[in-house]
VOSE-650092 format. One line per field, with one value per atom (N, C-alpha, C): x negated, y, z; residue in one letter. Coordinates in Angstrom, 1 decimal. Example, Ala and Ser with C-alpha at 12.3 -4.5 7.8 and 13.67 -1.06 7.14 Angstrom:
2
xx	-13.2;-12.3;-13.2;-12.8;-13.7;-12.9
yy	-5.7;-4.5;-3.3;-2.2;-1.1;0.0
zz	7.8;7.8;7.8;7.1;7.1;7.9
aa	A;A;A;S;S;S
END
This chain:
91
xx	-125.8;-126.7;-126.3;-125.6;-125.2;-124.2;-123.5;-122.5;-123.1;-124.3;-124.9;-125.0;-124.4;-124.4;-125.9;-126.2;-127.5;-127.4;-128.4;-128.3;-128.5;-127.9;-128.0;-127.0;-126.2;-125.2;-123.9;-123.2;-122.0;-121.0;-120.4;-119.5;-118.2;-117.1;-115.8;-115.7;-115.0;-114.8;-113.6;-113.1;-112.1;-110.8;-110.3;-109.1;-109.3;-110.4;-110.7;-110.8;-111.4;-111.5;-110.2;-109.3;-107.9;-107.2;-107.3;-106.6;-107.2;-108.5;-109.1;-108.6;-108.6;-108.2;-106.7;-105.9;-104.5;-104.3;-105.1;-105.0;-105.5;-106.6;-107.1;-106.1;-105.4;-104.4;-103.3;-103.0;-101.9;-102.4;-103.7;-104.3;-104.2;-104.6;-104.6;-104.7;-103.7;-103.7;-105.0;-105.7;-106.9;-108.1;-107.9;-109.0;-108.9;-107.8;-107.7;-108.4;-109.8;-110.6;-111.9;-112.5;-113.7;-114.8;-115.0;-116.1;-115.9;-114.7;-114.4;-115.0;-115.2;-115.8;-117.2;-118.0;-119.4;-119.4;-118.5;-118.5;-118.1;-117.2;-116.8;-118.0;-118.8;-120.0;-121.0;-121.1;-122.0;-121.5;-120.2;-119.6;-119.9;-119.8;-120.1;-121.6;-122.5;-123.9;-124.0;-123.3;-123.4;-122.9;-121.8;-121.2;-122.2;-122.8;-123.8;-125.0;-125.3;-126.5;-126.3;-125.2;-125.0;-125.1;-124.8;-124.8;-123.6;-123.7;-122.5;-121.3;-120.2;-118.9;-118.6;-118.7;-118.4;-119.2;-120.5;-121.4;-120.9;-120.5;-120.0;-118.8;-117.9;-116.6;-116.9;-117.8;-118.1;-118.8;-119.7;-120.3;-119.3;-118.4;-117.4;-116.5;-116.1;-115.3;-116.0;-117.3;-118.1;-118.2;-118.3;-118.5;-117.3;-116.1;-114.9;-114.2;-114.6;-114.0;-114.4;-113.5;-113.8;-112.6;-112.5;-111.3;-110.0;-110.2;-109.1;-109.5;-108.5;-108.8;-108.8;-110.0;-110.2;-110.5;-109.6;-109.9;-110.4;-110.7;-111.3;-110.4;-109.1;-108.1;-108.2;-108.2;-108.3;-109.6;-110.7;-112.0;-112.0;-111.3;-111.2;-110.4;-109.4;-108.6;-109.4;-110.2;-111.1;-112.1;-112.7;-113.6;-112.9;-111.7;-111.0;-110.7;-110.4;-110.1;-111.4;-112.5;-113.8;-114.1;-113.8;-114.0;-113.1;-111.9;-110.9;-110.8;-111.6;-111.5;-112.0;-112.8;-113.4;-114.6;-115.1;-116.3;-117.5;-117.3;-118.4;-119.0;-119.8;-120.5;-122.0;-122.8;-124.2;-124.5;-125.3;-125.6;-126.8
yy	119.8;119.8;118.8;117.8;116.8;117.4;118.4;119.0;120.1;120.5;121.6;121.2;122.0;121.7;121.8;120.8;120.8;121.4;122.2;122.7;121.6;121.7;120.7;119.6;119.6;118.7;119.2;118.4;118.9;119.5;120.6;121.3;121.7;121.4;121.8;123.3;123.8;125.2;125.5;126.8;127.2;126.4;126.2;125.5;124.0;123.4;122.0;121.8;122.7;122.7;122.7;123.6;123.7;122.4;121.8;120.6;119.5;119.4;118.4;118.6;119.8;120.0;119.6;120.0;119.6;118.1;117.4;115.9;115.3;115.8;115.3;115.5;116.7;117.0;116.0;115.4;114.4;113.1;112.8;111.6;111.8;112.9;113.3;114.8;115.5;116.9;117.5;116.7;117.1;117.2;116.7;116.7;118.0;118.8;120.0;121.1;121.1;122.2;122.2;123.4;123.7;122.7;122.1;121.1;119.9;119.6;118.5;118.6;119.8;120.1;119.6;119.9;119.4;117.9;117.4;115.9;115.2;115.8;115.3;115.4;116.4;116.6;115.5;115.2;114.1;112.7;112.5;111.3;111.3;112.4;112.5;112.1;112.5;112.1;110.6;110.0;108.6;107.9;108.4;107.8;107.9;109.1;109.3;108.5;108.0;107.2;105.8;105.4;104.0;103.0;103.5;102.6;101.6;100.5;99.5;100.3;100.0;100.8;100.6;99.4;99.2;100.1;100.3;101.1;102.6;103.0;104.4;104.6;103.6;103.8;103.8;102.9;102.9;104.2;104.7;106.0;107.1;107.1;108.1;108.0;106.8;106.6;107.2;106.9;107.5;109.0;109.5;110.9;111.7;111.2;111.9;111.6;110.5;110.1;111.0;111.3;112.2;113.0;114.2;115.0;114.2;113.5;112.6;111.2;110.3;108.9;108.3;108.1;107.7;106.2;105.4;104.0;103.7;102.4;102.0;102.4;102.2;102.5;104.0;104.8;106.3;106.7;106.0;106.3;106.0;104.9;104.5;105.6;106.1;107.1;108.4;108.7;109.9;109.7;108.5;108.3;108.5;108.0;108.1;109.6;110.4;111.8;112.5;112.1;112.7;112.3;111.0;110.5;111.2;111.4;112.0;113.5;114.1;115.6;116.4;115.7;116.4;117.1;117.2;118.0;117.1;115.9;115.0;114.3;115.1;114.5;114.9;114.0;114.3;115.5;116.4;117.6;117.4
zz	78.6;77.5;76.4;76.8;75.8;74.8;75.2;74.4;73.5;73.7;72.9;71.4;70.6;69.1;68.6;67.7;67.1;65.7;65.3;64.0;63.0;61.8;60.8;61.0;62.1;62.4;61.7;60.9;60.3;61.4;61.0;61.9;61.2;61.8;61.2;61.1;60.1;60.0;60.9;60.9;61.9;61.7;60.5;60.3;60.6;60.2;60.5;62.1;62.7;64.2;64.9;64.4;64.9;64.8;63.6;63.3;64.2;64.3;65.2;66.6;67.2;68.6;68.7;67.8;67.9;67.9;67.0;66.9;68.2;68.7;70.0;71.1;71.1;72.1;72.1;70.9;70.8;71.4;71.3;72.0;73.5;73.9;75.4;75.5;76.1;76.2;76.8;77.6;78.3;77.3;76.1;75.1;74.2;74.3;73.5;74.2;74.1;74.6;73.7;73.8;73.0;73.0;74.2;74.4;73.5;73.1;72.3;70.9;70.4;69.1;69.1;70.1;70.2;70.3;71.1;71.2;69.9;69.2;67.9;66.9;67.0;66.1;66.5;67.7;68.1;67.6;67.6;67.0;65.5;64.9;63.5;63.2;64.1;63.9;64.0;65.0;65.1;63.9;63.3;62.1;60.9;60.8;59.7;59.9;61.1;61.4;61.1;60.5;60.1;61.3;62.5;63.7;63.6;64.2;64.2;64.7;64.1;64.4;65.9;66.4;67.8;68.8;68.4;69.2;69.1;67.9;67.7;68.6;68.5;69.3;70.8;71.3;72.7;73.1;72.3;72.7;72.7;71.8;71.7;72.9;73.4;74.6;75.8;75.9;77.0;77.0;75.8;75.5;75.9;75.5;75.8;77.1;77.7;79.0;80.1;81.0;82.1;82.5;81.8;82.0;81.6;80.5;80.0;80.2;80.3;80.4;79.0;78.5;77.1;77.1;76.5;76.4;75.0;74.7;73.4;72.3;72.4;71.3;71.1;72.2;72.0;71.3;71.7;71.1;69.6;69.2;67.8;67.1;67.7;67.1;66.9;67.8;67.7;66.6;66.5;65.4;64.1;64.0;62.7;62.4;63.4;63.2;62.6;63.2;62.7;61.3;61.0;59.6;58.6;59.0;58.1;58.0;58.9;59.0;57.8;57.0;55.8;56.0;57.2;57.5;57.9;58.3;58.7;57.5;56.8;55.6;55.7;55.1;55.0;54.2;54.7;53.9;53.0
aa	X;X;X;X;X;X;X;X;X;X;X;X;X;X;X;X;X;X;X;X;X;X;X;X;X;X;X;X;X;X;X;X;X;X;X;X;X;X;X;X;X;X;X;X;X;X;X;X;X;X;X;X;X;X;X;X;X;X;X;X;X;X;X;X;X;X;X;X;X;X;X;X;X;X;X;X;X;X;X;X;X;X;X;X;X;X;X;X;X;X;X;X;X;X;X;X;X;X;X;X;X;X;X;X;X;X;X;X;X;X;X;X;X;X;X;X;X;X;X;X;X;X;X;X;X;X;X;X;X;X;X;X;X;X;X;X;X;X;X;X;X;X;X;X;X;X;X;X;X;X;X;X;X;X;X;X;X;X;X;X;X;X;X;X;X;X;X;X;X;X;X;X;X;X;X;X;X;X;X;X;X;X;X;X;X;X;X;X;X;X;X;X;X;X;X;X;X;X;X;X;X;X;X;X;X;X;X;X;X;X;X;X;X;X;X;X;X;X;X;X;X;X;X;X;X;X;X;X;X;X;X;X;X;X;X;X;X;X;X;X;X;X;X;X;X;X;X;X;X;X;X;X;X;X;X;X;X;X;X;X;X;X;X;X;X;X;X;X;X;X;X;X;X
END
């Protein structure tokens, strides 16, 4: 249920999603799957919520950890991918 996309949450278009998955796959090949898009959208929500950056990074680490071994540095890289993807903007 945590991965279910929420309406009104910014979403990458096809090309942005492909780039996101490819970049996630470079962090860890296990991250290159469709569920990562929903997780990235949740990270975007955290970013748009003006939460402390350390909290956003830690929640991202917990969200993506599991199939892949995601440490804090990986989580920070994921947060940067979401920030730079061009799709995580307030509507």
